[in-house]
VEXFI-10518 format. One record per residue (C-alpha): residue number from 1; residue in one letter; x, z negated, y. Coordinates in nm, 3 decimals. Layout:
BEGIN
<r drenmar="NUM" rovo="a" X="X" Z="Z" Y="Y"/>
...
***
This chain:
BEGIN
<r drenmar="1" rovo="m" X="0.970" Z="-0.469" Y="1.168"/>
<r drenmar="2" rovo="s" X="1.185" Z="-0.736" Y="1.016"/>
<r drenmar="3" rovo="d" X="1.504" Z="-0.624" Y="0.844"/>
<r drenmar="4" rovo="s" X="1.395" Z="-0.705" Y="0.495"/>
<r drenmar="5" rovo="l" X="1.089" Z="-0.567" Y="0.322"/>
<r drenmar="6" rovo="w" X="1.055" Z="-0.906" Y="0.145"/>
<r drenmar="7" rovo="g" X="0.922" Z="-1.088" Y="0.448"/>
<r drenmar="8" rovo="y" X="0.618" Z="-1.045" Y="0.638"/>
<r drenmar="9" rovo="q" X="0.631" Z="-0.852" Y="0.979"/>
<r drenmar="10" rovo="p" X="0.582" Z="-1.108" Y="1.286"/>
<r drenmar="11" rovo="a" X="0.301" Z="-0.916" Y="1.432"/>
<r drenmar="12" rovo="s" X="0.112" Z="-0.896" Y="1.076"/>
<r drenmar="13" rovo="g" X="-0.071" Z="-1.218" Y="1.167"/>
<r drenmar="14" rovo="h" X="0.027" Z="-1.375" Y="0.840"/>
<r drenmar="15" rovo="t" X="0.026" Z="-1.762" Y="0.817"/>
<r drenmar="16" rovo="t" X="0.233" Z="-1.929" Y="0.574"/>
<r drenmar="17" rovo="g" X="0.027" Z="-2.096" Y="0.294"/>
<r drenmar="18" rovo="a" X="-0.274" Z="-1.881" Y="0.355"/>
<r drenmar="19" rovo="d" X="-0.450" Z="-1.794" Y="0.042"/>
<r drenmar="20" rovo="l" X="-0.475" Z="-1.391" Y="0.047"/>
<r drenmar="21" rovo="t" X="-0.608" Z="-1.381" Y="-0.311"/>
<r drenmar="22" rovo="g" X="-0.928" Z="-1.156" Y="-0.315"/>
<r drenmar="23" rovo="y" X="-0.855" Z="-0.999" Y="-0.001"/>
<r drenmar="24" rovo="a" X="-0.909" Z="-0.599" Y="-0.002"/>
<r drenmar="25" rovo="v" X="-0.615" Z="-0.399" Y="0.044"/>
<r drenmar="26" rovo="e" X="-0.640" Z="-0.100" Y="0.296"/>
<r drenmar="27" rovo="a" X="-0.376" Z="0.182" Y="0.278"/>
<r drenmar="28" rovo="t" X="-0.354" Z="0.405" Y="0.610"/>
<r drenmar="29" rovo="d" X="-0.576" Z="0.656" Y="0.423"/>
<r drenmar="30" rovo="g" X="-0.830" Z="0.429" Y="0.240"/>
<r drenmar="31" rovo="s" X="-0.890" Z="0.132" Y="0.013"/>
<r drenmar="32" rovo="i" X="-0.636" Z="0.077" Y="-0.281"/>
<r drenmar="33" rovo="g" X="-0.756" Z="-0.240" Y="-0.426"/>
<r drenmar="34" rovo="k" X="-0.765" Z="-0.634" Y="-0.395"/>
<r drenmar="35" rovo="v" X="-0.479" Z="-0.894" Y="-0.374"/>
<r drenmar="36" rovo="d" X="-0.449" Z="-1.051" Y="-0.719"/>
<r drenmar="37" rovo="k" X="-0.168" Z="-1.264" Y="-0.651"/>
<r drenmar="38" rovo="h" X="0.085" Z="-1.304" Y="-0.346"/>
<r drenmar="39" rovo="s" X="0.390" Z="-1.499" Y="-0.260"/>
<r drenmar="40" rovo="d" X="0.517" Z="-1.645" Y="0.079"/>
<r drenmar="41" rovo="e" X="0.871" Z="-1.715" Y="-0.080"/>
<r drenmar="42" rovo="v" X="1.110" Z="-1.667" Y="0.174"/>
<r drenmar="43" rovo="g" X="1.328" Z="-1.330" Y="0.110"/>
<r drenmar="44" rovo="s" X="1.091" Z="-1.242" Y="-0.190"/>
<r drenmar="45" rovo="a" X="0.740" Z="-1.244" Y="-0.013"/>
<r drenmar="46" rovo="y" X="0.503" Z="-0.976" Y="-0.200"/>
<r drenmar="47" rovo="l" X="0.156" Z="-0.884" Y="-0.262"/>
<r drenmar="48" rovo="l" X="0.037" Z="-0.808" Y="-0.623"/>
<r drenmar="49" rovo="v" X="-0.230" Z="-0.572" Y="-0.585"/>
<r drenmar="50" rovo="d" X="-0.519" Z="-0.472" Y="-0.870"/>
<r drenmar="51" rovo="t" X="-0.599" Z="-0.123" Y="-0.800"/>
<r drenmar="52" rovo="g" X="-0.892" Z="-0.141" Y="-1.028"/>
<r drenmar="53" rovo="a" X="-1.072" Z="0.202" Y="-1.136"/>
<r drenmar="54" rovo="w" X="-0.872" Z="0.378" Y="-0.854"/>
<r drenmar="55" rovo="i" X="-0.569" Z="0.425" Y="-1.054"/>
<r drenmar="56" rovo="f" X="-0.700" Z="0.307" Y="-1.399"/>
<r drenmar="57" rovo="g" X="-0.624" Z="-0.056" Y="-1.374"/>
<r drenmar="58" rovo="k" X="-0.271" Z="-0.050" Y="-1.247"/>
<r drenmar="59" rovo="h" X="-0.115" Z="-0.337" Y="-1.065"/>
<r drenmar="60" rovo="v" X="0.132" Z="-0.258" Y="-0.781"/>
<r drenmar="61" rovo="l" X="0.380" Z="-0.496" Y="-0.637"/>
<r drenmar="62" rovo="l" X="0.397" Z="-0.440" Y="-0.244"/>
<r drenmar="63" rovo="p" X="0.680" Z="-0.616" Y="-0.058"/>
<r drenmar="64" rovo="a" X="0.531" Z="-0.826" Y="0.237"/>
<r drenmar="65" rovo="g" X="0.717" Z="-0.605" Y="0.484"/>
<r drenmar="66" rovo="t" X="0.464" Z="-0.326" Y="0.408"/>
<r drenmar="67" rovo="v" X="0.185" Z="-0.532" Y="0.543"/>
<r drenmar="68" rovo="k" X="0.093" Z="-0.429" Y="0.892"/>
<r drenmar="69" rovo="r" X="-0.201" Z="-0.653" Y="0.971"/>
<r drenmar="70" rovo="i" X="-0.408" Z="-0.922" Y="0.800"/>
<r drenmar="71" rovo="d" X="-0.775" Z="-0.945" Y="0.908"/>
<r drenmar="72" rovo="t" X="-0.892" Z="-1.302" Y="0.793"/>
<r drenmar="73" rovo="e" X="-1.234" Z="-1.259" Y="0.942"/>
<r drenmar="74" rovo="d" X="-1.310" Z="-0.948" Y="0.698"/>
<r drenmar="75" rovo="r" X="-1.077" Z="-1.048" Y="0.424"/>
<r drenmar="76" rovo="k" X="-0.843" Z="-0.729" Y="0.451"/>
<r drenmar="77" rovo="v" X="-0.480" Z="-0.668" Y="0.435"/>
<r drenmar="78" rovo="y" X="-0.382" Z="-0.332" Y="0.583"/>
<r drenmar="79" rovo="v" X="-0.061" Z="-0.176" Y="0.471"/>
<r drenmar="80" rovo="d" X="0.177" Z="0.103" Y="0.636"/>
<r drenmar="81" rovo="l" X="0.140" Z="0.319" Y="0.323"/>
<r drenmar="82" rovo="t" X="-0.071" Z="0.587" Y="0.200"/>
<r drenmar="83" rovo="k" X="-0.268" Z="0.583" Y="-0.113"/>
<r drenmar="84" rovo="d" X="-0.029" Z="0.839" Y="-0.271"/>
<r drenmar="85" rovo="q" X="0.274" Z="0.614" Y="-0.167"/>
<r drenmar="86" rovo="v" X="0.130" Z="0.329" Y="-0.345"/>
<r drenmar="87" rovo="k" X="0.018" Z="0.530" Y="-0.636"/>
<r drenmar="88" rovo="d" X="0.377" Z="0.705" Y="-0.686"/>
<r drenmar="89" rovo="s" X="0.553" Z="0.361" Y="-0.669"/>
<r drenmar="90" rovo="p" X="0.791" Z="0.253" Y="-0.954"/>
<r drenmar="91" rovo="e" X="0.586" Z="0.148" Y="-1.269"/>
<r drenmar="92" rovo="f" X="0.544" Z="-0.242" Y="-1.267"/>
<r drenmar="93" rovo="d" X="0.493" Z="-0.480" Y="-1.559"/>
<r drenmar="94" rovo="r" X="0.338" Z="-0.807" Y="-1.404"/>
<r drenmar="95" rovo="h" X="0.472" Z="-0.991" Y="-1.690"/>
<r drenmar="96" rovo="q" X="0.848" Z="-0.903" Y="-1.667"/>
<r drenmar="97" rovo="q" X="0.911" Z="-0.767" Y="-1.308"/>
<r drenmar="98" rovo="t" X="0.709" Z="-1.014" Y="-1.050"/>
<r drenmar="99" rovo="e" X="1.030" Z="-1.195" Y="-0.969"/>
<r drenmar="100" rovo="d" X="1.290" Z="-0.980" Y="-1.094"/>
<r drenmar="101" rovo="p" X="1.554" Z="-0.903" Y="-0.830"/>
<r drenmar="102" rovo="l" X="1.665" Z="-0.563" Y="-0.997"/>
<r drenmar="103" rovo="y" X="1.305" Z="-0.457" Y="-0.994"/>
<r drenmar="104" rovo="h" X="1.276" Z="-0.571" Y="-0.617"/>
<r drenmar="105" rovo="e" X="1.578" Z="-0.361" Y="-0.539"/>
<r drenmar="106" rovo="q" X="1.422" Z="-0.055" Y="-0.707"/>
<r drenmar="107" rovo="l" X="1.098" Z="-0.108" Y="-0.507"/>
<r drenmar="108" rovo="s" X="1.319" Z="-0.178" Y="-0.187"/>
<r drenmar="109" rovo="a" X="1.482" Z="0.167" Y="-0.222"/>
<r drenmar="110" rovo="y" X="1.143" Z="0.333" Y="-0.280"/>
<r drenmar="111" rovo="y" X="0.951" Z="0.163" Y="0.012"/>
<r drenmar="112" rovo="m" X="1.256" Z="0.212" Y="0.254"/>
<r drenmar="113" rovo="a" X="1.194" Z="0.586" Y="0.256"/>
<r drenmar="114" rovo="y" X="0.867" Z="0.539" Y="0.398"/>
<r drenmar="115" rovo="r" X="0.959" Z="0.276" Y="0.650"/>
<r drenmar="116" rovo="i" X="0.863" Z="0.361" Y="1.012"/>
<r drenmar="117" rovo="m" X="1.173" Z="0.276" Y="1.237"/>
***
């Protein structure tokens, strides 16, 4: 894995500039929603996931480093997290925190606890 959670893992199959909007997002134990927005920005790449009815319409911000694999044929993104890990992530406000460095630090601390080295 890369040293930063805010960049895609080399083995993920991510191609810079590829549009992941609408891709289904799969945790290690099932579906968690779909990609609503994403960023390829170096050092700040992420997926904004709309969890739909699964956790009452909540949006979650997933650092790109949590992406294990992207399947362009099936339009699915697989992340190295369980549904509970995503559900219990720090509260997200899409209108204020998408690009907020302090929120990114908070997310990094949360997700680093689950990172497999």
